[in-house]
Backbone as CSV, one residue per row, in Angstrom:
resi,resn,N_x,N_y,N_z,CA_x,CA_y,CA_z,C_x,C_y,C_z
1,MET,0.891,-1.143,0.000,-0.011,-0.017,-0.045,0.927,1.236,-0.017
2,ALA,0.267,2.303,-0.387,1.033,3.599,-0.338,1.601,3.980,0.767
3,ASP,1.038,3.645,1.925,1.537,4.205,3.105,2.548,3.261,3.843
4,GLY,2.814,2.042,3.056,3.788,1.070,3.646,3.050,-0.064,4.374
5,THR,1.732,0.002,4.747,1.246,-0.878,5.465,0.479,-1.971,4.685
6,GLN,0.188,-3.072,4.963,-0.312,-4.224,4.367,-1.640,-4.672,4.823
7,PRO,-2.697,-5.185,3.913,-3.894,-5.550,4.504,-3.798,-6.634,5.719
8,ARG,-4.499,-6.307,6.663,-4.340,-7.067,7.900,-4.923,-8.502,7.640
9,PRO,-4.261,-9.579,8.163,-4.969,-10.886,7.942,-6.260,-10.819,8.707
10,ALA,-7.298,-11.675,8.197,-8.525,-11.594,8.718,-8.378,-12.204,10.166
11,GLN,-7.449,-12.958,10.461,-7.376,-13.700,11.842,-7.284,-12.528,12.850
12,ALA,-6.688,-11.343,12.519,-6.402,-10.294,13.390,-7.447,-9.453,13.519
13,SER,-8.671,-9.501,12.693,-9.718,-8.506,12.604,-10.357,-8.390,14.192
14,PRO,-10.905,-7.296,14.586,-11.298,-7.134,15.798,-12.564,-7.923,16.009
15,ALA,-13.053,-8.140,17.078,-14.273,-8.842,17.375,-15.372,-8.157,16.644
16,GLY,-16.082,-8.961,15.931,-17.154,-8.396,14.919,-18.534,-8.784,15.373
17,PRO,-19.631,-8.369,14.799,-20.976,-8.735,15.249,-21.298,-10.204,14.966
18,THR,-22.176,-10.579,15.725,-22.692,-11.936,15.373,-23.724,-11.796,14.628
19,SER,-24.741,-12.697,14.372,-25.837,-12.668,13.549,-26.893,-11.500,13.888
20,THR,-26.682,-11.064,15.062,-27.569,-10.011,15.400,-26.849,-8.748,15.900
21,PRO,-26.104,-8.157,15.006,-25.238,-6.897,15.431,-26.153,-5.739,15.661
22,ASP,-25.543,-4.618,16.277,-26.253,-3.375,16.617,-26.717,-2.590,15.375
23,ALA,-27.966,-2.431,15.247,-28.580,-1.834,13.847,-28.064,-0.443,13.867
24,SER,-27.719,0.287,15.095,-27.358,1.587,14.654,-25.955,1.720,14.315
25,ALA,-25.319,0.761,14.081,-23.892,0.768,13.652,-24.036,0.050,12.117
26,ALA,-25.133,0.048,11.623,-25.309,-0.708,10.278,-25.499,0.192,9.165
27,ALA,-24.786,0.067,8.077,-24.859,0.808,6.860,-26.026,0.166,6.019
28,ILE,-26.276,-1.115,6.140,-27.290,-1.736,5.347,-27.902,-2.825,6.256
29,CYS,-29.116,-2.809,6.329,-29.987,-3.769,7.190,-30.828,-4.427,6.231
30,VAL,-30.966,-5.770,6.286,-31.807,-6.591,5.431,-32.665,-7.260,6.388
31,ARG,-34.098,-7.273,6.170,-34.909,-7.691,7.088,-35.944,-8.525,6.471
32,ASP,-35.954,-10.048,6.747,-37.081,-10.833,6.261,-37.086,-10.830,4.664
33,PHE,-35.934,-10.733,4.194,-36.187,-10.513,2.726,-36.083,-11.759,1.862
34,ASN,-37.097,-11.867,0.971,-37.270,-12.878,0.110,-37.227,-12.523,-1.318
35,LEU,-36.927,-13.252,-2.318,-36.884,-12.872,-3.788,-37.187,-14.113,-4.629
36,TRP,-37.872,-13.926,-5.600,-38.414,-14.913,-6.586,-38.052,-14.423,-7.918
37,TYR,-37.509,-15.451,-8.706,-37.552,-15.267,-10.070,-38.608,-16.037,-10.793
38,GLY,-39.733,-15.452,-11.158,-40.847,-16.118,-11.571,-41.358,-16.826,-10.471
39,ASP,-41.589,-18.313,-10.575,-41.848,-19.148,-9.395,-40.669,-19.787,-8.646
40,PHE,-39.529,-19.419,-9.187,-38.379,-19.921,-8.237,-37.918,-18.994,-7.042
41,GLN,-38.067,-19.478,-5.918,-37.526,-18.723,-4.861,-35.794,-18.800,-4.694
42,ALA,-35.153,-17.588,-4.755,-33.762,-17.533,-4.733,-33.278,-17.213,-3.323
43,LEU,-34.094,-16.299,-2.650,-33.712,-15.956,-1.171,-34.735,-16.256,-0.427
44,PHE,-34.395,-16.673,0.943,-35.522,-17.250,1.739,-35.129,-16.284,3.196
45,ASP,-35.992,-15.395,3.491,-36.016,-14.784,4.926,-34.579,-14.185,5.259
46,VAL,-33.947,-13.563,4.548,-32.703,-13.260,4.691,-32.720,-11.980,5.771
47,ASN,-31.878,-12.209,6.794,-31.674,-11.090,7.932,-30.195,-10.927,7.911
48,LEU,-29.745,-9.656,7.871,-28.374,-9.439,8.056,-28.040,-7.950,8.160
49,GLN,-27.015,-7.667,8.643,-26.555,-6.121,8.801,-25.202,-5.970,8.431
50,VAL,-24.766,-4.951,7.527,-23.294,-4.668,7.173,-23.050,-3.532,8.005
51,THR,-21.896,-3.739,8.767,-21.468,-2.668,9.745,-20.694,-1.484,8.829
52,ARG,-21.059,-0.258,9.249,-20.649,0.905,8.622,-19.061,0.941,8.737
53,GLY,-18.314,1.385,7.570,-16.939,1.546,7.764,-16.105,0.214,7.641
54,LYS,-16.819,-0.995,7.455,-16.121,-2.149,7.423,-16.224,-2.855,6.136
55,VAL,-15.438,-3.924,5.967,-15.496,-4.728,4.600,-16.053,-6.069,5.111
56,THR,-17.326,-6.384,4.426,-18.021,-7.685,4.800,-18.038,-8.401,3.414
57,SER,-17.533,-9.649,3.499,-17.431,-10.682,2.572,-18.624,-11.485,2.465
58,LEU,-19.195,-11.857,1.392,-20.332,-12.589,1.223,-19.770,-14.047,0.547
59,ILE,-19.691,-15.165,1.187,-19.274,-16.365,0.740,-20.344,-17.480,0.482
60,GLY,-20.014,-18.549,-0.222,-21.083,-19.673,-0.331,-20.847,-20.115,-1.736
61,PRO,-21.286,-21.494,-1.894,-21.161,-21.901,-3.245,-21.947,-21.245,-4.378
62,SER,-21.621,-21.712,-5.677,-22.270,-20.943,-6.744,-23.776,-21.176,-6.673
63,GLY,-24.667,-20.268,-6.975,-26.006,-20.426,-7.089,-26.685,-20.190,-5.588
64,CYS,-25.928,-19.875,-4.522,-26.550,-19.757,-3.198,-27.217,-18.396,-3.097
65,GLY,-27.195,-17.560,-3.931,-27.874,-16.140,-3.668,-27.114,-14.978,-3.403
66,LYS,-25.765,-15.173,-3.461,-24.994,-13.999,-3.077,-24.963,-12.980,-4.041
67,SER,-24.862,-13.144,-5.369,-24.899,-12.053,-6.207,-26.378,-11.425,-6.497
68,THR,-27.400,-12.355,-6.253,-28.853,-11.934,-6.218,-28.942,-10.933,-5.018
69,LEU,-28.467,-11.120,-3.710,-28.716,-10.349,-2.732,-27.873,-9.033,-2.992
70,LEU,-26.695,-9.028,-3.359,-26.006,-7.866,-3.714,-26.748,-6.919,-4.744
71,ARG,-27.241,-7.432,-5.781,-27.935,-6.778,-6.706,-29.248,-6.275,-6.317
72,SER,-29.700,-6.786,-5.191,-31.049,-6.379,-4.681,-30.649,-5.062,-3.769
73,ILE,-29.653,-4.732,-3.371,-29.342,-3.695,-2.453,-29.234,-2.339,-3.456
74,ASN,-29.018,-2.428,-4.588,-29.220,-1.221,-5.445,-30.286,-1.358,-6.440
75,ARG,-31.018,-2.354,-6.361,-32.234,-2.577,-7.161,-32.079,-2.995,-8.562
76,ILE,-30.895,-3.557,-8.863,-30.529,-3.812,-10.287,-31.651,-4.891,-10.763
77,ASN,-31.855,-5.937,-9.782,-32.832,-7.018,-10.228,-34.148,-6.595,-10.893
78,GLU,-34.582,-5.392,-10.398,-35.791,-4.876,-10.839,-35.948,-4.710,-12.396
79,ARG,-34.770,-4.624,-13.073,-34.867,-4.459,-14.476,-35.347,-5.717,-15.194
80,LEU,-35.469,-7.058,-14.392,-36.059,-8.161,-14.786,-37.519,-8.139,-14.421
81,GLY,-38.502,-8.110,-15.296,-39.877,-8.031,-15.018,-40.459,-9.106,-14.127
82,TYR,-39.808,-10.342,-14.142,-40.299,-11.351,-13.451,-39.762,-11.579,-12.051
83,VAL,-39.000,-10.602,-11.537,-38.598,-10.597,-10.172,-39.659,-10.003,-9.158
84,ARG,-39.871,-10.612,-8.151,-40.687,-9.937,-7.057,-40.087,-10.185,-5.722
85,THR,-40.394,-9.317,-4.730,-39.622,-9.266,-3.579,-40.580,-9.199,-2.323
86,SER,-40.205,-9.584,-1.126,-40.935,-9.141,-0.004,-39.898,-8.772,1.247
87,GLY,-40.162,-8.171,2.275,-39.389,-7.722,3.368,-38.727,-6.356,3.012
88,ALA,-37.685,-6.159,3.797,-37.066,-4.643,3.542,-35.517,-4.676,3.462
89,ILE,-35.141,-3.683,2.754,-33.588,-3.375,2.937,-33.493,-1.943,3.044
90,GLU,-32.632,-1.638,4.185,-32.442,-0.410,4.619,-31.113,-0.003,4.501
91,LEU,-31.066,1.294,3.786,-29.685,1.822,3.535,-29.630,3.242,4.495
92,LEU,-28.768,3.096,5.380,-28.553,4.082,6.407,-29.963,4.612,7.081
93,GLY,-30.788,3.552,7.281,-31.952,3.755,7.866,-33.224,3.897,7.105
94,GLN,-33.015,4.100,5.819,-34.189,4.200,4.896,-34.335,3.030,4.050
95,ASP,-35.748,2.503,4.000,-36.045,1.406,3.397,-36.054,1.595,1.751
96,ILE,-35.038,1.032,1.134,-35.006,1.363,-0.244,-35.999,0.687,-1.110
97,LEU,-36.796,-0.199,-0.741,-37.872,-0.816,-1.316,-39.220,-0.124,-1.212
98,ALA,-39.257,0.844,-0.321,-40.550,1.552,0.050,-41.077,2.207,-1.212
99,GLU,-42.357,2.514,-1.391,-42.894,3.089,-2.377,-42.512,4.515,-2.549
100,GLY,-42.211,4.832,-3.678,-41.695,6.296,-3.845,-40.303,6.494,-3.850
101,VAL,-39.470,5.508,-3.625,-38.006,5.727,-3.496,-37.474,5.786,-4.897
102,GLU,-36.688,6.809,-5.173,-36.260,7.115,-6.586,-34.930,6.486,-6.736
103,LEU,-34.657,5.803,-8.034,-33.497,4.988,-8.167,-32.214,5.865,-8.383
104,THR,-32.406,6.913,-8.923,-31.178,7.784,-9.396,-30.639,8.200,-8.056
105,PRO,-31.040,8.759,-6.999,-30.363,9.087,-5.852,-29.824,7.896,-5.053
106,LEU,-30.637,6.762,-5.107,-30.180,5.491,-4.573,-28.812,5.063,-5.063
107,ARG,-28.899,5.007,-6.270,-27.583,4.582,-7.056,-26.499,5.488,-6.809
108,ARG,-26.808,6.676,-6.453,-25.668,7.649,-6.007,-25.014,7.170,-4.952
109,SER,-25.914,6.709,-3.965,-25.309,6.240,-2.523,-24.732,4.819,-2.579
110,VAL,-25.017,4.169,-3.536,-24.606,2.683,-3.537,-23.924,2.371,-4.974
111,GLY,-22.552,2.320,-4.875,-21.756,1.980,-6.077,-21.570,0.726,-6.307
112,MET,-21.508,0.181,-7.503,-21.446,-1.210,-7.833,-20.280,-1.479,-8.813
113,VAL,-19.316,-2.412,-8.436,-18.348,-2.887,-9.221,-18.520,-4.395,-9.591
114,PHE,-18.281,-4.690,-10.858,-18.630,-6.007,-11.379,-17.524,-6.867,-11.603
115,GLN,-17.590,-8.171,-11.992,-16.674,-9.155,-12.040,-15.515,-8.600,-12.922
116,ARG,-15.982,-8.373,-14.227,-14.911,-7.757,-15.168,-15.148,-6.354,-15.143
117,PRO,-13.941,-5.697,-15.337,-14.026,-4.249,-15.488,-14.703,-3.743,-16.674
118,ASN,-15.500,-2.740,-16.421,-16.318,-2.206,-17.497,-16.246,-0.821,-17.780
119,PRO,-14.811,-0.389,-18.186,-14.516,1.126,-18.631,-15.354,1.347,-19.889
120,LEU,-15.769,2.679,-19.760,-16.562,3.119,-21.034,-15.541,3.439,-22.082
121,PRO,-15.908,3.392,-23.457,-14.974,3.525,-24.404,-14.547,4.966,-24.544
122,LEU,-14.203,5.708,-23.527,-13.718,7.082,-23.576,-12.484,7.160,-23.108
123,SER,-11.967,8.361,-22.845,-10.649,8.601,-22.220,-10.628,8.190,-20.722
124,ILE,-9.502,8.150,-20.148,-9.478,7.832,-18.739,-10.015,9.018,-18.023
125,ARG,-10.000,10.403,-18.345,-10.432,11.351,-17.776,-11.885,11.436,-17.898
126,ASP,-12.567,11.130,-18.912,-13.755,11.219,-19.193,-14.578,9.959,-18.411
127,ASN,-13.854,8.948,-18.182,-14.502,7.793,-17.461,-14.602,8.174,-16.072
128,VAL,-13.513,8.824,-15.378,-13.733,9.193,-13.927,-14.683,10.214,-13.971
129,LEU,-14.788,11.128,-14.687,-15.845,12.258,-14.430,-17.266,11.964,-14.985
130,PHE,-17.416,10.857,-15.576,-18.704,10.607,-16.287,-19.902,10.706,-15.358
131,ALA,-19.958,9.992,-14.177,-21.013,10.168,-13.289,-20.999,11.447,-12.563
132,TYR,-19.885,11.935,-12.366,-19.761,13.461,-11.609,-20.473,14.394,-12.576
133,ARG,-20.263,14.363,-13.790,-20.730,15.328,-14.650,-22.419,15.203,-14.762
134,LEU,-22.715,13.864,-14.849,-24.310,13.834,-14.724,-24.962,14.225,-13.484
135,SER,-24.160,14.098,-12.351,-24.767,14.447,-11.119,-24.790,15.952,-11.044
136,LYS,-24.127,16.698,-11.970,-24.132,18.140,-11.839,-24.869,18.757,-12.995
137,GLY,-25.685,17.856,-13.740,-26.487,18.273,-14.873,-25.412,18.672,-16.187
138,GLY,-24.346,18.249,-16.009,-23.431,18.693,-17.136,-22.802,20.105,-16.904
139,LYS,-23.123,20.800,-15.697,-22.594,22.088,-15.565,-21.435,22.054,-14.506
140,THR,-20.205,21.798,-15.184,-19.152,21.811,-14.394,-17.952,22.773,-14.684
141,LYS,-17.189,23.136,-13.856,-15.950,23.942,-14.193,-14.638,22.949,-14.342
142,ARG,-13.788,23.506,-15.354,-12.567,22.753,-15.458,-11.760,22.559,-14.261
143,ALA,-11.643,23.660,-13.421,-10.788,23.500,-12.192,-11.544,22.600,-11.089
144,ASP,-12.676,22.583,-11.122,-13.438,21.554,-10.281,-13.148,20.206,-10.807
145,GLU,-13.386,20.005,-12.010,-13.220,18.629,-12.572,-11.713,18.235,-12.522
146,ASP,-10.868,19.051,-12.477,-9.462,18.771,-12.322,-9.081,18.272,-10.941
147,GLN,-9.640,18.821,-10.031,-9.482,18.410,-8.538,-10.267,17.111,-8.246
148,VAL,-11.473,17.089,-8.810,-12.132,15.742,-8.550,-11.445,14.568,-9.327
149,LEU,-11.013,14.696,-10.422,-10.190,13.760,-11.187,-8.995,13.309,-10.354
150,GLN,-8.237,14.285,-9.806,-6.907,13.883,-9.318,-7.243,13.314,-7.959
151,GLU,-8.223,13.610,-7.122,-8.580,13.037,-5.924,-8.969,11.604,-6.037
152,ALA,-9.905,11.322,-6.991,-10.331,10.066,-7.259,-9.404,9.109,-7.688
153,LEU,-8.533,9.457,-8.589,-7.409,8.629,-9.037,-6.195,8.467,-7.941
154,GLU,-6.062,9.473,-7.088,-5.081,9.222,-6.059,-5.630,8.393,-5.017
155,GLU,-6.983,8.241,-4.630,-7.628,7.525,-3.818,-7.537,6.017,-4.137
156,VAL,-7.607,5.718,-5.410,-7.379,4.295,-5.944,-5.970,3.954,-6.421
157,LEU,-5.015,4.880,-5.955,-3.680,4.736,-6.265,-3.248,4.428,-7.828
158,LEU,-3.986,5.397,-8.621,-3.500,5.335,-10.033,-3.126,6.704,-10.656
159,TRP,-3.110,7.734,-9.807,-2.804,9.064,-10.310,-1.432,9.159,-10.878
160,ASP,-0.319,8.558,-10.138,0.927,8.627,-10.519,1.109,7.733,-11.865
161,LYS,0.481,6.808,-12.088,0.640,6.039,-13.361,-0.086,6.562,-14.470
162,VAL,-1.308,7.230,-14.268,-1.834,7.685,-15.520,-1.950,9.331,-15.721
163,LYS,-1.338,10.065,-14.838,-1.579,11.424,-14.922,-1.020,12.048,-16.225
164,ASP,-0.052,11.370,-17.017,0.414,11.742,-18.211,-0.349,11.409,-19.242
165,ARG,-1.163,10.530,-19.056,-1.883,9.893,-20.299,-3.487,10.057,-20.028
166,LEU,-3.976,10.940,-19.545,-5.497,10.969,-19.110,-6.390,11.150,-20.347
167,LYS,-5.837,11.576,-21.504,-6.530,11.521,-22.704,-6.639,10.328,-23.500
168,ARG,-5.793,9.235,-23.102,-5.831,7.955,-23.795,-7.024,7.143,-23.278
169,SER,-7.341,6.223,-24.295,-8.557,5.303,-23.992,-8.464,4.484,-22.606
170,ALA,-9.425,4.555,-21.915,-9.407,3.543,-20.650,-9.060,2.164,-21.018
171,THR,-9.707,1.669,-22.097,-9.652,0.362,-22.573,-8.243,-0.048,-22.792
172,ALA,-7.309,0.694,-22.924,-5.871,0.546,-23.117,-5.048,0.177,-21.759
173,LEU,-5.824,0.303,-20.677,-5.211,0.151,-19.460,-5.120,-1.475,-19.149
174,SER,-4.358,-1.872,-18.232,-4.369,-3.281,-17.628,-5.580,-3.621,-17.057
175,LEU,-6.030,-4.891,-16.911,-7.220,-5.359,-16.213,-7.273,-4.576,-14.900
176,GLU,-6.069,-4.767,-14.190,-6.019,-4.275,-12.778,-6.184,-2.666,-12.737
177,GLU,-5.697,-2.001,-13.641,-5.962,-0.625,-13.846,-7.446,-0.350,-14.161
178,GLN,-7.786,-1.130,-15.149,-9.128,-0.785,-15.347,-10.228,-1.054,-14.268
179,GLN,-9.939,-2.093,-13.380,-10.784,-2.191,-12.239,-10.597,-1.089,-11.257
180,LYS,-9.480,-0.808,-10.921,-9.383,0.317,-10.160,-9.896,1.764,-10.704
181,LEU,-9.937,1.860,-12.063,-10.630,3.006,-12.764,-12.143,2.852,-12.448
182,CYS,-12.591,1.743,-12.563,-14.028,1.701,-12.259,-14.441,2.008,-10.953
183,ILE,-13.571,1.636,-9.968,-13.738,2.004,-8.490,-13.660,3.621,-8.546
184,ALA,-12.674,4.133,-9.151,-12.515,5.648,-9.049,-13.588,6.359,-9.801
185,ARG,-14.420,5.791,-10.853,-15.447,6.405,-11.200,-16.665,6.549,-10.404
186,LEU,-16.838,5.754,-9.386,-17.874,5.863,-8.386,-17.581,6.951,-7.276
187,LEU,-16.260,7.263,-6.984,-15.967,8.061,-5.854,-16.280,9.440,-5.904
188,PRO,-16.328,10.326,-7.112,-16.673,11.538,-7.207,-18.061,11.894,-6.719
189,ILE,-19.094,10.895,-6.793,-20.357,11.250,-6.318,-20.600,10.671,-4.898
190,LYS,-19.689,10.329,-4.369,-19.628,10.277,-2.780,-20.616,9.090,-2.224
191,PRO,-20.558,7.816,-2.855,-21.372,6.859,-2.372,-21.102,6.503,-0.847
192,SER,-22.175,6.034,-0.220,-21.931,5.497,1.143,-21.564,4.056,1.173
193,VAL,-22.017,3.314,0.092,-21.756,1.875,0.267,-21.072,1.568,-1.053
194,LEU,-20.105,0.451,-1.046,-19.541,-0.047,-2.326,-19.924,-1.611,-2.460
195,LEU,-20.601,-2.023,-3.528,-20.835,-3.287,-3.594,-20.012,-3.721,-4.562
196,MET,-19.337,-5.119,-4.411,-18.262,-5.583,-5.412,-18.585,-7.057,-5.532
197,ASP,-19.010,-7.346,-6.808,-19.308,-8.603,-7.291,-18.256,-9.366,-7.859
198,GLU,-17.401,-10.073,-6.998,-16.172,-10.875,-7.470,-15.175,-10.007,-8.180
199,PRO,-14.838,-8.851,-7.573,-14.088,-7.885,-8.394,-12.712,-8.316,-8.850
200,CYS,-12.142,-9.458,-8.421,-10.787,-9.922,-8.757,-10.993,-11.206,-9.627
201,SER,-12.156,-11.691,-10.003,-12.159,-12.785,-10.644,-11.523,-13.075,-11.960
202,ALA,-11.358,-11.785,-12.664,-10.700,-11.749,-13.920,-9.157,-11.363,-13.878
203,LEU,-8.729,-11.134,-12.746,-7.419,-10.671,-12.450,-6.435,-11.718,-12.189
204,ASP,-5.059,-11.563,-12.404,-4.045,-12.468,-12.051,-3.637,-12.248,-10.503
205,PRO,-2.988,-13.152,-9.879,-2.704,-13.025,-8.450,-2.103,-11.667,-8.003
206,LYS,-1.243,-11.043,-8.784,-0.511,-9.926,-8.429,-1.582,-8.757,-8.477
207,ALA,-2.489,-8.761,-9.523,-3.408,-7.608,-9.695,-4.403,-7.801,-8.646
208,THR,-4.838,-9.077,-8.255,-5.804,-9.401,-7.288,-5.340,-8.879,-5.866
209,ARG,-3.960,-8.916,-5.542,-3.504,-8.493,-4.434,-3.469,-6.916,-4.304
210,ALA,-3.206,-6.230,-5.609,-3.208,-4.897,-5.583,-4.688,-4.340,-5.279
211,VAL,-5.623,-4.964,-5.886,-7.237,-4.457,-5.670,-7.563,-4.820,-4.273
212,GLU,-7.211,-6.007,-3.586,-7.476,-6.190,-2.099,-6.889,-5.041,-1.342
213,GLU,-5.707,-4.829,-1.655,-5.082,-3.574,-0.820,-5.820,-2.333,-0.982
214,LEU,-6.303,-2.071,-2.153,-7.264,-0.894,-2.458,-8.498,-1.017,-1.491
215,ILE,-9.282,-2.125,-1.601,-10.388,-2.232,-0.871,-10.135,-2.078,0.561
216,TRP,-8.996,-2.498,1.148,-8.568,-2.375,2.543,-8.448,-0.965,2.801
217,LYS,-7.762,-0.214,1.923,-7.732,1.389,2.174,-8.929,1.896,2.118
218,LEU,-9.789,1.590,1.364,-11.003,2.445,1.308,-12.072,2.139,2.458
219,ARG,-11.697,1.148,3.296,-12.549,0.794,4.416,-12.421,1.983,5.290
220,GLY,-13.585,2.136,6.164,-13.636,3.338,6.963,-14.433,4.527,6.379
221,GLU,-13.970,4.879,5.175,-14.577,6.055,4.414,-15.993,5.339,3.954
222,TYR,-15.755,4.069,3.398,-16.886,3.502,2.706,-17.284,2.106,3.565
223,SER,-18.547,1.720,3.494,-18.973,0.499,3.832,-18.901,-0.450,2.662
224,ILE,-18.248,-1.518,2.618,-17.911,-2.497,1.316,-18.541,-3.675,1.641
225,LEU,-19.216,-4.220,0.821,-19.808,-5.645,0.723,-19.447,-6.164,-0.582
226,ILE,-18.614,-7.213,-0.404,-17.823,-7.980,-1.481,-18.454,-9.391,-1.501
227,VAL,-18.746,-9.894,-2.748,-19.026,-11.377,-3.064,-17.758,-11.925,-3.485
228,THR,-17.373,-13.006,-2.879,-16.195,-13.646,-3.301,-16.133,-15.202,-3.177
229,HIS,-15.622,-15.991,-4.188,-15.467,-17.563,-4.113,-14.203,-17.765,-3.509
230,ASN,-13.351,-16.840,-3.275,-11.899,-17.099,-2.872,-11.871,-16.993,-1.462
231,MET,-11.622,-18.179,-0.699,-11.549,-18.187,0.741,-10.534,-17.428,1.234
232,ALA,-9.287,-17.515,0.601,-8.184,-16.559,0.998,-8.409,-15.306,0.952
233,GLN,-9.068,-14.712,-0.106,-9.418,-13.502,-0.105,-10.301,-12.980,0.964
234,ALA,-11.357,-13.776,1.183,-12.188,-13.296,2.456,-11.429,-13.219,3.608
235,ARG,-10.462,-14.108,3.798,-9.866,-14.039,5.166,-8.950,-12.762,5.051
236,ARG,-8.297,-12.462,4.090,-7.209,-11.374,3.897,-7.971,-10.069,4.075
237,ALA,-9.090,-9.799,3.262,-9.516,-8.519,3.087,-10.898,-8.298,3.473
238,SER,-11.209,-8.835,4.532,-12.687,-8.472,5.134,-12.719,-8.493,6.601
239,ASP,-13.504,-7.709,7.361,-13.614,-7.763,8.779,-14.569,-8.623,9.187
240,GLU,-15.688,-8.749,8.415,-16.687,-9.642,8.856,-17.095,-10.478,7.649
241,CYS,-17.728,-11.635,7.802,-18.003,-12.763,6.820,-19.359,-13.312,6.951
242,ILE,-20.089,-13.454,5.888,-21.373,-13.938,5.844,-21.332,-15.048,4.989
243,PHE,-21.807,-16.316,5.499,-21.897,-17.555,4.699,-23.148,-17.759,4.370
244,MET,-23.429,-17.898,2.894,-24.750,-18.215,2.578,-24.916,-19.732,1.872
245,LEU,-26.111,-20.191,2.036,-26.408,-21.757,1.365,-27.713,-21.860,1.180
246,MET,-27.922,-21.960,-0.272,-29.279,-22.258,-0.788,-30.356,-21.142,-0.420
247,GLY,-29.758,-19.847,-0.592,-30.615,-18.770,-0.425,-30.862,-18.370,0.972
248,GLU,-30.035,-18.892,1.981,-30.321,-18.463,3.322,-28.810,-18.124,3.859
249,VAL,-28.956,-17.172,4.877,-27.698,-16.925,5.763,-27.659,-17.934,6.737
250,VAL,-26.512,-18.622,6.679,-26.255,-19.614,7.653,-25.501,-19.056,8.837
251,GLU,-24.563,-18.272,8.577,-23.616,-17.569,9.601,-23.178,-16.170,9.313
252,HIS,-22.904,-15.236,10.232,-22.509,-13.993,10.129,-21.677,-13.588,11.370
253,THR,-20.453,-13.558,11.200,-19.650,-13.194,12.373,-18.140,-12.475,11.915
254,ALA,-17.482,-12.178,12.801,-16.063,-11.631,12.469,-15.301,-12.603,11.623
255,THR,-14.686,-12.351,10.562,-13.916,-13.073,9.574,-12.971,-14.052,10.322
256,GLY,-12.122,-13.575,11.027,-11.334,-14.511,11.804,-11.983,-15.617,12.712
257,GLU,-13.046,-15.258,13.436,-13.751,-16.300,14.152,-14.400,-17.309,12.995
258,MET,-14.982,-16.834,12.103,-15.675,-17.841,11.151,-14.577,-18.843,10.842
259,PHE,-13.537,-18.444,10.310,-12.501,-19.214,9.641,-11.835,-20.112,10.601
260,VAL,-11.879,-19.788,11.940,-11.110,-20.535,13.057,-11.967,-21.344,13.671
261,THR,-13.219,-20.814,14.172,-14.180,-21.513,14.989,-15.465,-21.232,14.360
262,PRO,-15.846,-21.697,13.146,-17.156,-21.473,12.826,-18.131,-22.165,13.936
263,LYS,-19.384,-21.398,13.862,-20.310,-22.000,14.803,-21.367,-23.080,14.234
264,HIS,-21.342,-23.170,12.791,-22.229,-24.128,12.182,-21.363,-25.191,11.389
265,GLN,-21.834,-26.319,11.532,-21.107,-27.520,10.682,-21.134,-27.175,9.254
266,LYS,-22.293,-26.658,8.770,-22.213,-26.324,7.243,-21.220,-25.432,6.848
267,THR,-21.024,-24.256,7.729,-19.892,-23.391,7.600,-18.652,-24.214,7.560
268,ALA,-18.376,-24.887,8.426,-17.126,-25.561,8.630,-16.836,-26.476,7.434
269,ASP,-17.782,-27.405,6.949,-17.696,-28.120,5.775,-17.454,-27.094,4.499
270,TYR,-17.973,-26.121,4.347,-17.788,-25.232,3.182,-16.333,-24.684,3.204
271,ILE,-15.910,-23.976,4.252,-14.623,-23.483,4.070,-13.476,-24.380,4.322
272,GLU,-13.744,-25.674,4.684,-12.692,-26.735,4.629,-12.866,-27.514,3.252
273,GLY,-13.622,-27.158,2.366,-13.671,-27.665,1.119,-14.375,-28.947,0.956
274,ARG,-15.332,-29.276,1.818,-16.086,-30.636,1.708,-17.156,-30.478,0.775
275,PHE,-17.710,-29.245,0.260,-18.520,-28.937,-0.819,-18.450,-27.858,-1.432
276,GLY,-19.051,-27.298,-2.554,-18.924,-26.177,-3.050,-17.770,-26.183,-4.113
């Protein structure tokens, strides 16, 4: 990392919440949440809380509902006309599923990073400023843009690498740099929560480590919920861990506690590789 520190091993994480953490400390509260794709129920009575300023990892076998839950938190699933839900999802105390909630301000508060980097076919500069300009109605000053651009790229540890080629296409960057750029694109609109759906799955080990270090750097200022199939990544780069199985939350506790002394046999079986 830029300050010379390294991501803390998850075993050293401070004591985290159990399955019933303090709601006042939560960035996200999911209450009795169910989701159906047509007649198929994908999520069953999900209850969990994501602590403010922490990194929380979602683990579990493929098809257990991790990505479905993640995409429900910024209501991406609603683009599918056959999806229906029940229950509540609260972001900083507001039920985002309540009638009358507008999607545009919600998605300014909840940034999303996908499995593969998705830079726009624009310059590096225009990528970082894209959402910022939209949020300002296209009325921005060059000096303000320059400051926003530099701050965002510095925060994701890219500024020194790209400051002399800001007019070049973002698609020419390495995959690691593209993923960092996609994170930088979110920061100028000041989201409260960052959702990451396997953000390192397309990266090599060195790039994965760099993105993990970035995630750890961003904790505190942002509340981060990350889906990962990589058990080592969950241990290295999260404060708390949620294990899901067949659409249900089985266990939610401090990461170190889950990997050393899991409370449920199903959790132990999964993290020890007996299934999944």
